[in-house]
N, C-alpha and C positions, 0 to 999 in steps of 0.2 A: 102450245105454239106461241103463246104471248110471251112466255119466258124466253124462248128462243129468239124471238125478235127483241126482247129487252137486252138479251146478252150481245146481239149483233148490233144493237143501238150504240153501245160504247164503242169508241175508236180505239185503235191500238195504242194511241198516245195516251189515252186516259188509263187503260189498263196498265200500261208501263208506269205512269205516274203513281198509281195506287201501289203497285208492287214496290216502287221505290220507297214510298212512304213507310210500307209495312217492314222493309228491310232496314229503313233508317230507325225505326222505332225498336227493332230488335237489337240492333247494333248499340243504340243509346242505353237500352236496359243492361246490355252485357258490359258496357263501359261503366256504368253506375255501380254495377255489382263488383267490378274490379277495383274501382276506386274504393269502395267500402271495404274490400279485403286490404287494400293497400293502407289504408289509414289504421286498421287494427294491427297490421303488421308494423307500421311505423311506431305505435305506442309500445308494442312488444319490444321492438329494437331499442326504443329510448330506455326503457326499463333494463334490458340486458346491458346496454352500455352504462347505465348508472350503478349497476351491480358490479360490472367489471372495474369501473373507476373507484368503486368503494374498496374492492379486494386490492387493488393497486396500491392505494393510499395506506390501507391497513397493513399491507406487507412491506411497504417501503422502509420503514423503520427497522424491522427485524432483519431484512436483507442487508441494510446498511451495516448493522451490527455484526452479522454473519462475516461480511466481507472484511471488517475491520479486525475481527478476531482472527480470521484467516492470515491476514498480513501480520498480526502481532505473533502468531504461532510460527510463521515462516521467519520472522526475525529472531525470535528466541531459538529456533532451530540453528540458524547460522551462528548466533552467539555461543550455543552449545558445542557446535563444531569447533570454533575457535577455542574454547575453553578446553576442550578435549585434546586438541593439538597442543596447547600450552602443557597440560598435565603430561602428555607423553614426551615432550621435550624435556620437561623438568625431571621426570623418571629417568630419562636416558642421562641427564646431567648428574643426577645422584648416583646412578650406577658407575659413572665414570669417577666420581669423587670416592667411591669405595675402593677403587684401586690406589694404593700407597704410592705407586710411581707417578701417576697423573696428579695426586694431591701434591707430592713433593715439588713437581714442576711448576704447578700453579702458584704454590706458596713462594717459591723462589723468584718468579716473575712479578708477582704483585708486591712482595714485601722487600724484595731486593735481598734475600737471604744468600749468604755464600757459605759453602762447606768449608770445614777445616782444610787447610792447605790450598785454597783457591783465592784468587785475587778479584776483588770487585771493582768495577769501574763504573763511572757515571758521567755520561757525556753531556755537556753543558752547551746549550745553543747560544751563539754569540749575541744575539739580539735580545734575548731574554733578560740578561742581567742588567742592561741599562734601561729597562723599562720602568724601574722604581722598585720600592720595597714590595716584596710578596705579601698577600693579605695574611698569611700566617705570621710574617715578622711583625706586622701591625697589631696582630691580636696578642703577640707575645708581650708588647709593651704596655698593653692596657691591663687594668686590674682584672682578677678572674671573674668577679661577679658582673662586671660589664659585659664580658664575653658571653656569660650565661644568659643575661637578659637579652643581650643582641640576638642570641640564637633564638630565644622564644619569640621575639618580635618577628624575626625572619619566617618562622614557621607559621605564625598567625597571618602573615601577609600572603604565604603559599597557599594556605587553606582558604582565605578569602578569595584568591584568584580563580580557584576551582569552582 
């Protein structure tokens, strides 16, 4: 009976306070466990981030080389296509030159050849005659070795400009 009286001796407010303290202690213990877990997780996350950064740094240079090589390959393929088009065009031109009629026509146009029985005409532009002596006329008045050395100098200048 004494126990019953001891239990009745505590008021409801006291009992609630004791229950509140016990609950607070449980919550505090669970929070400290969570914080302990979080701190371990944070360390793992930091190591994971460090490993990822190391991988990114290690792969950056090879990726840059890969991209540069892909660009170079694309450029070379464009050049190859251009050269293939040029080869095809030159093959067509070679095939045309195999035709005697085409060759004869082009030779007549370029070299101003005239067949026997035909009369050749050259049209003069009125303003071209008053412009002064043509460069071929000036070359004709100089000695031949001056013309040869001048041609070599012009070729050197053209090569230097490239």
